[in-house]
C-alpha atoms as an extended CHARMM CRD file, in Angstrom:
* protein
*
       275  EXT
         1         1  UNK       CA              0.0440000000        0.0740000000        0.0970000000  PROA      1               0.0000000000
         2         2  UNK       CA              2.5270000000        2.1190000000        0.8650000000  PROA      2               0.0000000000
         3         3  UNK       CA              4.6450000000        1.8040000000       -2.5750000000  PROA      3               0.0000000000
         4         4  UNK       CA              1.2850000000        1.9980000000       -4.1860000000  PROA      4               0.0000000000
         5         5  UNK       CA              0.4990000000        5.1700000000       -2.7250000000  PROA      5               0.0000000000
         6         6  UNK       CA              4.2550000000        6.6380000000       -3.5750000000  PROA      6               0.0000000000
         7         7  UNK       CA              3.7160000000        5.7370000000       -7.4270000000  PROA      7               0.0000000000
         8         8  UNK       CA              0.3180000000        7.4360000000       -7.4470000000  PROA      8               0.0000000000
         9         9  UNK       CA              1.9080000000       10.7880000000       -5.8460000000  PROA      9               0.0000000000
        10        10  UNK       CA              4.5690000000       10.3560000000       -8.3760000000  PROA      10              0.0000000000
        11        11  UNK       CA              2.3870000000        9.6070000000      -11.4330000000  PROA      11              0.0000000000
        12        12  UNK       CA             -0.0680000000       12.4020000000      -10.1840000000  PROA      12              0.0000000000
        13        13  UNK       CA              3.1470000000       15.1000000000      -10.3130000000  PROA      13              0.0000000000
        14        14  UNK       CA              4.3950000000       14.6130000000      -13.6440000000  PROA      14              0.0000000000
        15        15  UNK       CA              1.1690000000       13.4980000000      -14.8730000000  PROA      15              0.0000000000
        16        16  UNK       CA             -0.3690000000       16.9820000000      -14.0380000000  PROA      16              0.0000000000
        17        17  UNK       CA              1.9800000000       18.8430000000      -15.5950000000  PROA      17              0.0000000000
        18        18  UNK       CA              2.0400000000       16.9090000000      -18.8430000000  PROA      18              0.0000000000
        19        19  UNK       CA             -1.4720000000       16.4920000000      -19.0790000000  PROA      19              0.0000000000
        20        20  UNK       CA             -2.0130000000       20.4220000000      -18.7480000000  PROA      20              0.0000000000
        21        21  UNK       CA              0.4170000000       20.5370000000      -21.6530000000  PROA      21              0.0000000000
        22        22  UNK       CA             -0.8940000000       17.7680000000      -23.5450000000  PROA      22              0.0000000000
        23        23  UNK       CA             -4.3630000000       19.5080000000      -23.5980000000  PROA      23              0.0000000000
        24        24  UNK       CA             -3.5150000000       22.9940000000      -24.2990000000  PROA      24              0.0000000000
        25        25  UNK       CA             -1.6420000000       21.5290000000      -27.5790000000  PROA      25              0.0000000000
        26        26  UNK       CA             -4.5700000000       19.1350000000      -28.3030000000  PROA      26              0.0000000000
        27        27  UNK       CA             -2.6340000000       16.1190000000      -28.1880000000  PROA      27              0.0000000000
        28        28  UNK       CA             -4.8700000000       13.7750000000      -25.9980000000  PROA      28              0.0000000000
        29        29  UNK       CA             -5.7570000000       11.6130000000      -29.1980000000  PROA      29              0.0000000000
        30        30  UNK       CA             -1.6670000000       11.3980000000      -29.5150000000  PROA      30              0.0000000000
        31        31  UNK       CA             -1.2500000000       10.5310000000      -25.8100000000  PROA      31              0.0000000000
        32        32  UNK       CA             -4.2870000000        7.7530000000      -25.7640000000  PROA      32              0.0000000000
        33        33  UNK       CA             -2.3530000000        6.5280000000      -29.0140000000  PROA      33              0.0000000000
        34        34  UNK       CA              1.2380000000        6.0450000000      -27.6480000000  PROA      34              0.0000000000
        35        35  UNK       CA             -0.2360000000        4.4010000000      -24.5470000000  PROA      35              0.0000000000
        36        36  UNK       CA             -2.0260000000        1.7610000000      -26.6260000000  PROA      36              0.0000000000
        37        37  UNK       CA              0.8770000000        1.4610000000      -29.3130000000  PROA      37              0.0000000000
        38        38  UNK       CA              3.4710000000        0.4720000000      -26.7240000000  PROA      38              0.0000000000
        39        39  UNK       CA              1.2060000000       -2.5840000000      -25.5480000000  PROA      39              0.0000000000
        40        40  UNK       CA              3.0540000000       -5.3070000000      -27.7500000000  PROA      40              0.0000000000
        41        41  UNK       CA              6.3420000000       -4.1540000000      -26.5920000000  PROA      41              0.0000000000
        42        42  UNK       CA              5.1250000000       -4.8650000000      -22.7090000000  PROA      42              0.0000000000
        43        43  UNK       CA              3.9540000000       -8.0520000000      -23.7010000000  PROA      43              0.0000000000
        44        44  UNK       CA              7.3050000000       -9.0690000000      -25.3980000000  PROA      44              0.0000000000
        45        45  UNK       CA              8.8640000000       -7.7860000000      -22.6110000000  PROA      45              0.0000000000
        46        46  UNK       CA              7.2500000000       -9.8030000000      -20.0190000000  PROA      46              0.0000000000
        47        47  UNK       CA              7.4620000000      -13.0850000000      -22.5120000000  PROA      47              0.0000000000
        48        48  UNK       CA             11.1810000000      -12.8270000000      -22.8560000000  PROA      48              0.0000000000
        49        49  UNK       CA             11.8540000000      -11.9780000000      -18.7010000000  PROA      49              0.0000000000
        50        50  UNK       CA             12.5620000000       -8.3030000000      -19.8030000000  PROA      50              0.0000000000
        51        51  UNK       CA             12.2140000000       -5.3100000000      -17.4910000000  PROA      51              0.0000000000
        52        52  UNK       CA              8.7840000000       -3.6510000000      -18.4520000000  PROA      52              0.0000000000
        53        53  UNK       CA              9.9680000000       -0.3140000000      -18.8350000000  PROA      53              0.0000000000
        54        54  UNK       CA             12.6390000000       -1.4440000000      -21.9420000000  PROA      54              0.0000000000
        55        55  UNK       CA              9.4680000000       -3.1660000000      -23.5910000000  PROA      55              0.0000000000
        56        56  UNK       CA              7.6960000000       -0.4180000000      -23.5050000000  PROA      56              0.0000000000
        57        57  UNK       CA             10.3090000000        2.2430000000      -24.4430000000  PROA      57              0.0000000000
        58        58  UNK       CA             10.9840000000       -0.3830000000      -27.5000000000  PROA      58              0.0000000000
        59        59  UNK       CA              7.0960000000       -0.3570000000      -28.3110000000  PROA      59              0.0000000000
        60        60  UNK       CA              7.2220000000        3.6230000000      -28.8850000000  PROA      60              0.0000000000
        61        61  UNK       CA             10.1160000000        3.6540000000      -30.6600000000  PROA      61              0.0000000000
        62        62  UNK       CA              8.3420000000        1.0690000000      -33.0680000000  PROA      62              0.0000000000
        63        63  UNK       CA              5.5380000000        3.1980000000      -32.9640000000  PROA      63              0.0000000000
        64        64  UNK       CA              6.9120000000        6.1130000000      -34.1140000000  PROA      64              0.0000000000
        65        65  UNK       CA              8.8460000000        4.7490000000      -36.9970000000  PROA      65              0.0000000000
        66        66  UNK       CA              5.9320000000        3.0120000000      -38.1930000000  PROA      66              0.0000000000
        67        67  UNK       CA              3.6500000000        5.8350000000      -38.0140000000  PROA      67              0.0000000000
        68        68  UNK       CA              6.3250000000        7.9340000000      -39.9850000000  PROA      68              0.0000000000
        69        69  UNK       CA              6.7230000000        5.2990000000      -42.3010000000  PROA      69              0.0000000000
        70        70  UNK       CA              2.8230000000        4.6750000000      -43.1600000000  PROA      70              0.0000000000
        71        71  UNK       CA              2.4590000000        8.6190000000      -42.8500000000  PROA      71              0.0000000000
        72        72  UNK       CA              4.5810000000        8.4100000000      -46.1960000000  PROA      72              0.0000000000
        73        73  UNK       CA              2.0860000000        6.5150000000      -48.1790000000  PROA      73              0.0000000000
        74        74  UNK       CA              0.2480000000        8.4970000000      -50.6990000000  PROA      74              0.0000000000
        75        75  UNK       CA             -3.5770000000        9.2810000000      -49.7900000000  PROA      75              0.0000000000
        76        76  UNK       CA             -2.9200000000        8.5180000000      -46.3610000000  PROA      76              0.0000000000
        77        77  UNK       CA             -3.2060000000       11.2290000000      -43.9210000000  PROA      77              0.0000000000
        78        78  UNK       CA             -1.4610000000       11.4330000000      -40.3200000000  PROA      78              0.0000000000
        79        79  UNK       CA             -4.3590000000       10.9480000000      -38.3380000000  PROA      79              0.0000000000
        80        80  UNK       CA             -5.2380000000        7.5450000000      -40.7220000000  PROA      80              0.0000000000
        81        81  UNK       CA             -1.7040000000        6.5410000000      -40.2140000000  PROA      81              0.0000000000
        82        82  UNK       CA             -1.7460000000        6.8800000000      -36.4290000000  PROA      82              0.0000000000
        83        83  UNK       CA             -5.0910000000        4.8600000000      -36.2790000000  PROA      83              0.0000000000
        84        84  UNK       CA             -3.8600000000        2.3700000000      -38.6110000000  PROA      84              0.0000000000
        85        85  UNK       CA             -0.5840000000        1.6320000000      -36.5740000000  PROA      85              0.0000000000
        86        86  UNK       CA             -1.6890000000        2.2050000000      -33.2850000000  PROA      86              0.0000000000
        87        87  UNK       CA             -4.8090000000       -0.6150000000      -33.6110000000  PROA      87              0.0000000000
        88        88  UNK       CA             -2.4310000000       -3.0660000000      -35.3540000000  PROA      88              0.0000000000
        89        89  UNK       CA              0.3320000000       -2.6780000000      -32.6900000000  PROA      89              0.0000000000
        90        90  UNK       CA             -2.6740000000       -2.8390000000      -29.6420000000  PROA      90              0.0000000000
        91        91  UNK       CA             -4.3120000000       -5.8400000000      -31.5510000000  PROA      91              0.0000000000
        92        92  UNK       CA             -0.7600000000       -7.8530000000      -31.8730000000  PROA      92              0.0000000000
        93        93  UNK       CA             -0.1600000000       -7.0900000000      -28.3750000000  PROA      93              0.0000000000
        94        94  UNK       CA             -3.7480000000       -8.9840000000      -27.3250000000  PROA      94              0.0000000000
        95        95  UNK       CA             -2.8730000000      -11.8430000000      -29.4010000000  PROA      95              0.0000000000
        96        96  UNK       CA              0.2850000000      -12.1440000000      -27.7030000000  PROA      96              0.0000000000
        97        97  UNK       CA             -1.1610000000      -11.8100000000      -24.4560000000  PROA      97              0.0000000000
        98        98  UNK       CA             -3.9890000000      -14.0830000000      -24.9560000000  PROA      98              0.0000000000
        99        99  UNK       CA             -2.2790000000      -16.7520000000      -26.9540000000  PROA      99              0.0000000000
       100       100  UNK       CA             -2.2570000000      -20.3380000000      -24.9070000000  PROA      100             0.0000000000
       101       101  UNK       CA              1.0470000000      -20.2510000000      -25.2360000000  PROA      101             0.0000000000
       102       102  UNK       CA              1.5130000000      -17.0760000000      -22.6250000000  PROA      102             0.0000000000
       103       103  UNK       CA              2.1160000000      -17.3510000000      -19.1880000000  PROA      103             0.0000000000
       104       104  UNK       CA             -1.2170000000      -16.5950000000      -16.6980000000  PROA      104             0.0000000000
       105       105  UNK       CA             -1.1790000000      -13.0030000000      -15.5750000000  PROA      105             0.0000000000
       106       106  UNK       CA             -0.1430000000      -10.9710000000      -18.7610000000  PROA      106             0.0000000000
       107       107  UNK       CA             -3.7880000000       -9.6360000000      -19.2070000000  PROA      107             0.0000000000
       108       108  UNK       CA             -2.6900000000       -7.7480000000      -16.0180000000  PROA      108             0.0000000000
       109       109  UNK       CA             -0.8900000000       -5.5400000000      -18.4610000000  PROA      109             0.0000000000
       110       110  UNK       CA             -4.0750000000       -4.1110000000      -19.7650000000  PROA      110             0.0000000000
       111       111  UNK       CA             -4.9990000000       -2.6780000000      -16.2010000000  PROA      111             0.0000000000
       112       112  UNK       CA             -1.7270000000       -2.8250000000      -14.1840000000  PROA      112             0.0000000000
       113       113  UNK       CA             -0.9340000000       -4.1470000000      -11.1380000000  PROA      113             0.0000000000
       114       114  UNK       CA             -0.9510000000       -1.1110000000       -8.7470000000  PROA      114             0.0000000000
       115       115  UNK       CA             -0.3000000000       -3.2930000000       -5.7570000000  PROA      115             0.0000000000
       116       116  UNK       CA              2.5350000000       -4.8510000000       -6.7620000000  PROA      116             0.0000000000
       117       117  UNK       CA              4.6590000000       -2.0630000000       -7.4010000000  PROA      117             0.0000000000
       118       118  UNK       CA              8.4090000000       -3.0460000000       -6.2700000000  PROA      118             0.0000000000
       119       119  UNK       CA             11.0020000000       -0.8230000000       -4.8000000000  PROA      119             0.0000000000
       120       120  UNK       CA             12.7320000000       -1.0950000000       -7.8550000000  PROA      120             0.0000000000
       121       121  UNK       CA              9.7960000000        0.2150000000       -9.8730000000  PROA      121             0.0000000000
       122       122  UNK       CA              9.6820000000        3.2050000000       -7.4480000000  PROA      122             0.0000000000
       123       123  UNK       CA             13.1070000000        3.6760000000       -8.0350000000  PROA      123             0.0000000000
       124       124  UNK       CA             12.9230000000        3.7820000000      -11.6700000000  PROA      124             0.0000000000
       125       125  UNK       CA              9.4170000000        5.9900000000      -11.6680000000  PROA      125             0.0000000000
       126       126  UNK       CA             10.9220000000        8.6500000000       -9.4890000000  PROA      126             0.0000000000
       127       127  UNK       CA             14.2000000000        8.9020000000      -12.0560000000  PROA      127             0.0000000000
       128       128  UNK       CA             11.5160000000        9.4260000000      -14.7890000000  PROA      128             0.0000000000
       129       129  UNK       CA              9.4710000000       11.4540000000      -13.2550000000  PROA      129             0.0000000000
       130       130  UNK       CA             12.4460000000       13.7550000000      -11.9470000000  PROA      130             0.0000000000
       131       131  UNK       CA             13.9920000000       14.1130000000      -15.3870000000  PROA      131             0.0000000000
       132       132  UNK       CA             10.7170000000       14.6810000000      -17.0370000000  PROA      132             0.0000000000
       133       133  UNK       CA              9.6730000000       17.6260000000      -14.4860000000  PROA      133             0.0000000000
       134       134  UNK       CA             13.0180000000       19.1960000000      -14.8400000000  PROA      134             0.0000000000
       135       135  UNK       CA             12.6890000000       18.9600000000      -18.6000000000  PROA      135             0.0000000000
       136       136  UNK       CA              9.4660000000       20.6810000000      -18.4370000000  PROA      136             0.0000000000
       137       137  UNK       CA             10.8990000000       23.3740000000      -16.1740000000  PROA      137             0.0000000000
       138       138  UNK       CA             13.5670000000       24.0950000000      -18.6360000000  PROA      138             0.0000000000
       139       139  UNK       CA             10.7330000000       23.7780000000      -21.5770000000  PROA      139             0.0000000000
       140       140  UNK       CA              8.4210000000       26.3390000000      -19.9330000000  PROA      140             0.0000000000
       141       141  UNK       CA              9.0250000000       29.3920000000      -21.6980000000  PROA      141             0.0000000000
       142       142  UNK       CA              9.1250000000       27.7040000000      -25.0420000000  PROA      142             0.0000000000
       143       143  UNK       CA              5.9480000000       25.6780000000      -24.4650000000  PROA      143             0.0000000000
       144       144  UNK       CA              3.8090000000       28.8380000000      -23.5070000000  PROA      144             0.0000000000
       145       145  UNK       CA              5.1410000000       30.5320000000      -26.6120000000  PROA      145             0.0000000000
       146       146  UNK       CA              4.2670000000       27.6040000000      -29.0420000000  PROA      146             0.0000000000
       147       147  UNK       CA              1.1090000000       26.8070000000      -27.2620000000  PROA      147             0.0000000000
       148       148  UNK       CA             -0.1850000000       30.2220000000      -27.2360000000  PROA      148             0.0000000000
       149       149  UNK       CA              1.1310000000       32.1050000000      -30.7390000000  PROA      149             0.0000000000
       150       150  UNK       CA              2.5620000000       29.1870000000      -32.9250000000  PROA      150             0.0000000000
       151       151  UNK       CA              3.1860000000       31.5680000000      -35.8200000000  PROA      151             0.0000000000
       152       152  UNK       CA              5.4110000000       34.2350000000      -33.8290000000  PROA      152             0.0000000000
       153       153  UNK       CA              7.0510000000       31.7830000000      -31.7560000000  PROA      153             0.0000000000
       154       154  UNK       CA             10.0430000000       31.4160000000      -34.2800000000  PROA      154             0.0000000000
       155       155  UNK       CA             10.2810000000       35.3460000000      -33.5480000000  PROA      155             0.0000000000
       156       156  UNK       CA             11.1970000000       34.8020000000      -30.0040000000  PROA      156             0.0000000000
       157       157  UNK       CA             13.5640000000       31.6650000000      -30.2360000000  PROA      157             0.0000000000
       158       158  UNK       CA             10.9970000000       28.9400000000      -30.2240000000  PROA      158             0.0000000000
       159       159  UNK       CA             10.9350000000       26.1910000000      -32.5430000000  PROA      159             0.0000000000
       160       160  UNK       CA              7.4940000000       24.4230000000      -32.9290000000  PROA      160             0.0000000000
       161       161  UNK       CA              8.7530000000       21.3640000000      -34.5650000000  PROA      161             0.0000000000
       162       162  UNK       CA             11.5640000000       20.6670000000      -31.5540000000  PROA      162             0.0000000000
       163       163  UNK       CA              8.7230000000       21.8560000000      -29.1560000000  PROA      163             0.0000000000
       164       164  UNK       CA              6.0420000000       19.4840000000      -30.1620000000  PROA      164             0.0000000000
       165       165  UNK       CA              8.8200000000       16.4280000000      -30.5240000000  PROA      165             0.0000000000
       166       166  UNK       CA              9.9040000000       17.4970000000      -27.1180000000  PROA      166             0.0000000000
       167       167  UNK       CA              6.3090000000       17.3600000000      -25.7350000000  PROA      167             0.0000000000
       168       168  UNK       CA              5.7420000000       13.8190000000      -27.4130000000  PROA      168             0.0000000000
       169       169  UNK       CA              8.7250000000       12.6120000000      -25.7470000000  PROA      169             0.0000000000
       170       170  UNK       CA              7.6860000000       13.5560000000      -22.1800000000  PROA      170             0.0000000000
       171       171  UNK       CA              4.2330000000       12.1040000000      -22.5630000000  PROA      171             0.0000000000
       172       172  UNK       CA              5.5820000000        8.6930000000      -23.3840000000  PROA      172             0.0000000000
       173       173  UNK       CA              7.8430000000        9.2220000000      -20.3850000000  PROA      173             0.0000000000
       174       174  UNK       CA              4.8440000000       10.0800000000      -18.1210000000  PROA      174             0.0000000000
       175       175  UNK       CA              2.8440000000        7.2560000000      -19.5850000000  PROA      175             0.0000000000
       176       176  UNK       CA              5.9250000000        5.0460000000      -18.8520000000  PROA      176             0.0000000000
       177       177  UNK       CA              6.1920000000        6.2280000000      -15.1030000000  PROA      177             0.0000000000
       178       178  UNK       CA              2.4090000000        5.0570000000      -14.6670000000  PROA      178             0.0000000000
       179       179  UNK       CA              2.0800000000        2.1790000000      -17.3060000000  PROA      179             0.0000000000
       180       180  UNK       CA              3.2330000000       -0.7410000000      -14.8420000000  PROA      180             0.0000000000
       181       181  UNK       CA              1.1740000000        0.2900000000      -12.1300000000  PROA      181             0.0000000000
       182       182  UNK       CA             -2.3440000000        1.3720000000      -13.7630000000  PROA      182             0.0000000000
       183       183  UNK       CA             -1.6730000000       -0.4800000000      -17.3620000000  PROA      183             0.0000000000
       184       184  UNK       CA             -2.3920000000        0.2100000000      -20.8500000000  PROA      184             0.0000000000
       185       185  UNK       CA             -5.5130000000        1.1480000000      -20.4470000000  PROA      185             0.0000000000
       186       186  UNK       CA             -5.9630000000        3.1050000000      -17.3770000000  PROA      186             0.0000000000
       187       187  UNK       CA             -2.6840000000        5.0610000000      -17.4150000000  PROA      187             0.0000000000
       188       188  UNK       CA             -4.3040000000        7.7630000000      -19.4990000000  PROA      188             0.0000000000
       189       189  UNK       CA             -6.7520000000        8.5670000000      -17.1720000000  PROA      189             0.0000000000
       190       190  UNK       CA             -4.4550000000        9.6970000000      -14.6300000000  PROA      190             0.0000000000
       191       191  UNK       CA             -2.4020000000       11.4250000000      -17.2180000000  PROA      191             0.0000000000
       192       192  UNK       CA             -5.2310000000       13.4310000000      -18.5910000000  PROA      192             0.0000000000
       193       193  UNK       CA             -8.3170000000       13.1770000000      -16.1160000000  PROA      193             0.0000000000
       194       194  UNK       CA             -7.0920000000       15.4910000000      -13.6610000000  PROA      194             0.0000000000
       195       195  UNK       CA             -5.5330000000       18.1070000000      -16.3170000000  PROA      195             0.0000000000
       196       196  UNK       CA             -9.2320000000       18.1000000000      -17.7150000000  PROA      196             0.0000000000
       197       197  UNK       CA            -10.6450000000       18.6240000000      -14.1210000000  PROA      197             0.0000000000
       198       198  UNK       CA             -8.5460000000       21.4140000000      -13.5390000000  PROA      198             0.0000000000
       199       199  UNK       CA             -9.1640000000       23.5180000000      -16.7150000000  PROA      199             0.0000000000
       200       200  UNK       CA            -12.8190000000       23.5480000000      -15.8950000000  PROA      200             0.0000000000
       201       201  UNK       CA            -11.9200000000       25.6550000000      -12.5390000000  PROA      201             0.0000000000
       202       202  UNK       CA             -8.5820000000       27.4140000000      -13.3560000000  PROA      202             0.0000000000
       203       203  UNK       CA             -7.9330000000       30.2230000000      -16.4020000000  PROA      203             0.0000000000
       204       204  UNK       CA             -4.2860000000       30.3690000000      -15.9520000000  PROA      204             0.0000000000
       205       205  UNK       CA             -1.5790000000       27.7960000000      -16.5700000000  PROA      205             0.0000000000
       206       206  UNK       CA              0.7030000000       27.5340000000      -13.4070000000  PROA      206             0.0000000000
       207       207  UNK       CA             -2.9040000000       27.3740000000      -11.2760000000  PROA      207             0.0000000000
       208       208  UNK       CA             -4.2140000000       24.8880000000      -13.5130000000  PROA      208             0.0000000000
       209       209  UNK       CA             -1.0730000000       22.5480000000      -12.9350000000  PROA      209             0.0000000000
       210       210  UNK       CA             -1.1970000000       22.5590000000       -9.1810000000  PROA      210             0.0000000000
       211       211  UNK       CA             -5.0490000000       22.2500000000       -9.0670000000  PROA      211             0.0000000000
       212       212  UNK       CA             -4.4660000000       19.3040000000      -11.5870000000  PROA      212             0.0000000000
       213       213  UNK       CA             -1.5960000000       17.5750000000       -9.3820000000  PROA      213             0.0000000000
       214       214  UNK       CA             -3.6370000000       18.0180000000       -5.9810000000  PROA      214             0.0000000000
       215       215  UNK       CA             -6.7330000000       16.3300000000       -7.9980000000  PROA      215             0.0000000000
       216       216  UNK       CA             -4.3680000000       13.5660000000       -9.3200000000  PROA      216             0.0000000000
       217       217  UNK       CA             -3.0330000000       12.7840000000       -5.6400000000  PROA      217             0.0000000000
       218       218  UNK       CA             -6.2680000000       12.8890000000       -3.6680000000  PROA      218             0.0000000000
       219       219  UNK       CA             -8.1230000000       10.6230000000       -6.3940000000  PROA      219             0.0000000000
       220       220  UNK       CA             -5.1810000000        8.5090000000       -6.4380000000  PROA      220             0.0000000000
       221       221  UNK       CA             -5.1470000000        8.0030000000       -2.9450000000  PROA      221             0.0000000000
       222       222  UNK       CA             -9.0000000000        8.1330000000       -2.2070000000  PROA      222             0.0000000000
       223       223  UNK       CA             -9.0310000000        4.9410000000       -4.9770000000  PROA      223             0.0000000000
       224       224  UNK       CA             -6.1040000000        3.3140000000       -3.3500000000  PROA      224             0.0000000000
       225       225  UNK       CA             -8.2180000000        3.4390000000        0.1660000000  PROA      225             0.0000000000
       226       226  UNK       CA            -11.5660000000        2.4330000000       -1.9650000000  PROA      226             0.0000000000
       227       227  UNK       CA            -10.3290000000       -0.5350000000       -3.2420000000  PROA      227             0.0000000000
       228       228  UNK       CA             -8.5480000000       -1.6850000000        0.3510000000  PROA      228             0.0000000000
       229       229  UNK       CA            -12.2610000000       -1.1660000000        1.8850000000  PROA      229             0.0000000000
       230       230  UNK       CA            -14.6240000000       -2.0450000000       -0.7650000000  PROA      230             0.0000000000
       231       231  UNK       CA            -12.2690000000       -5.2030000000       -2.1660000000  PROA      231             0.0000000000
       232       232  UNK       CA            -12.2880000000       -3.7250000000       -5.6750000000  PROA      232             0.0000000000
       233       233  UNK       CA             -9.2050000000       -3.3470000000       -8.4950000000  PROA      233             0.0000000000
       234       234  UNK       CA             -7.1910000000       -0.8040000000       -7.3170000000  PROA      234             0.0000000000
       235       235  UNK       CA             -6.3470000000        0.7260000000      -10.8920000000  PROA      235             0.0000000000
       236       236  UNK       CA            -10.0280000000        0.7660000000      -11.5440000000  PROA      236             0.0000000000
       237       237  UNK       CA            -10.8940000000        2.5080000000       -8.2430000000  PROA      237             0.0000000000
       238       238  UNK       CA             -8.3270000000        5.1820000000       -9.2670000000  PROA      238             0.0000000000
       239       239  UNK       CA             -9.6440000000        5.9010000000      -12.6380000000  PROA      239             0.0000000000
       240       240  UNK       CA            -13.2240000000        5.8930000000      -11.0550000000  PROA      240             0.0000000000
       241       241  UNK       CA            -12.2080000000        8.6640000000       -8.4080000000  PROA      241             0.0000000000
       242       242  UNK       CA            -10.6650000000       10.7160000000      -11.0250000000  PROA      242             0.0000000000
       243       243  UNK       CA            -13.8090000000       10.3490000000      -13.5660000000  PROA      243             0.0000000000
       244       244  UNK       CA            -16.1010000000       11.3300000000      -10.3030000000  PROA      244             0.0000000000
       245       245  UNK       CA            -13.7720000000       14.2860000000       -9.5280000000  PROA      245             0.0000000000
       246       246  UNK       CA            -14.2440000000       15.6890000000      -13.3570000000  PROA      246             0.0000000000
       247       247  UNK       CA            -17.6930000000       15.0060000000      -13.0190000000  PROA      247             0.0000000000
       248       248  UNK       CA            -18.0610000000       16.8260000000       -9.7630000000  PROA      248             0.0000000000
       249       249  UNK       CA            -16.0940000000       20.0480000000      -11.3420000000  PROA      249             0.0000000000
       250       250  UNK       CA            -18.5680000000       19.9880000000      -14.5230000000  PROA      250             0.0000000000
       251       251  UNK       CA            -21.2990000000       20.0740000000      -12.1250000000  PROA      251             0.0000000000
       252       252  UNK       CA            -19.7350000000       23.0790000000      -10.6250000000  PROA      252             0.0000000000
       253       253  UNK       CA            -18.4390000000       25.2000000000      -13.4270000000  PROA      253             0.0000000000
       254       254  UNK       CA            -22.3180000000       24.4690000000      -15.1120000000  PROA      254             0.0000000000
       255       255  UNK       CA            -23.8420000000       25.7670000000      -11.8110000000  PROA      255             0.0000000000
       256       256  UNK       CA            -21.3280000000       28.5870000000      -11.5480000000  PROA      256             0.0000000000
       257       257  UNK       CA            -21.6930000000       29.6770000000      -15.3290000000  PROA      257             0.0000000000
       258       258  UNK       CA            -25.5070000000       29.5920000000      -14.8720000000  PROA      258             0.0000000000
       259       259  UNK       CA            -25.4500000000       31.9520000000      -12.0220000000  PROA      259             0.0000000000
       260       260  UNK       CA            -22.7030000000       34.4370000000      -13.5910000000  PROA      260             0.0000000000
       261       261  UNK       CA            -25.0910000000       34.3530000000      -16.5240000000  PROA      261             0.0000000000
       262       262  UNK       CA            -28.1810000000       35.0320000000      -14.4860000000  PROA      262             0.0000000000
       263       263  UNK       CA            -26.4260000000       37.7880000000      -12.7430000000  PROA      263             0.0000000000
       264       264  UNK       CA            -25.2290000000       39.7040000000      -15.7460000000  PROA      264             0.0000000000
       265       265  UNK       CA            -28.9420000000       39.4750000000      -17.2290000000  PROA      265             0.0000000000
       266       266  UNK       CA            -30.3440000000       40.9550000000      -13.9400000000  PROA      266             0.0000000000
       267       267  UNK       CA            -27.6420000000       43.8680000000      -14.1680000000  PROA      267             0.0000000000
       268       268  UNK       CA            -28.2070000000       44.5180000000      -18.0320000000  PROA      268             0.0000000000
       269       269  UNK       CA            -32.0390000000       44.7360000000      -17.4630000000  PROA      269             0.0000000000
       270       270  UNK       CA            -31.5310000000       47.1070000000      -14.7430000000  PROA      270             0.0000000000
       271       271  UNK       CA            -32.3980000000       44.9460000000      -11.5560000000  PROA      271             0.0000000000
       272       272  UNK       CA            -32.8090000000       47.3280000000       -8.6730000000  PROA      272             0.0000000000
       273       273  UNK       CA            -31.1310000000       44.1440000000       -6.1000000000  PROA      273             0.0000000000
       274       274  UNK       CA            -28.2300000000       44.1120000000       -8.5660000000  PROA      274             0.0000000000
       275       275  UNK       CA            -27.5230000000       47.6560000000      -10.3980000000  PROA      275             0.0000000000
């Protein structure tokens, strides 16, 4: 439980920051694609007895090369090439994981094993999360310039192509931090869910990151305790808590927006109570 809590805190910290930039750059589909594309690498690493992190990294590299190759085909756009490669690789991973020759337990790669996190996994996750956060701190100015004014970013020394590539690498690093704990299907919830929740109540990037990190950590720990007392899957409990936080924030934002609209209309109409 302690190792699982530490893993969720690490994933919440790096996932919140990376997730905010991912949503700002409208790369949510790309992030989900990366998470699915590395699945056959995870399965291959488990079958060969290699570290899952090595397999995931190999899966990301193969997916990137395949997308680049398919995208060069005539009459095939980038979105179509990504969809073709991701579905092909994910289907290959499922076939390997569910074949009769595969040892039992590989289906856990889809949903992770949060309570099975080891001390070695924590060390690797800490190193990856620390490197990703340091890189994000160094790229903060360039990310802001490209994210808010891509056309003029070059005049201030930021190169959009390099910034986009760096962000995708950091998204892959964030996925690698949490994929072993939450699995291929659920890791994207921690990466994007808290950031989407924070965007409903915040307008500035730093505040959004802080709120997203808080939502991720609280939802993660809440899901962990829920899984313990309700005797349900830990990863699914964490994802459910994140979805609940998003729904609550959506309801609050909707009620607040209606209240502001009603107040503004009363002011315009000259209501005595608000004029």
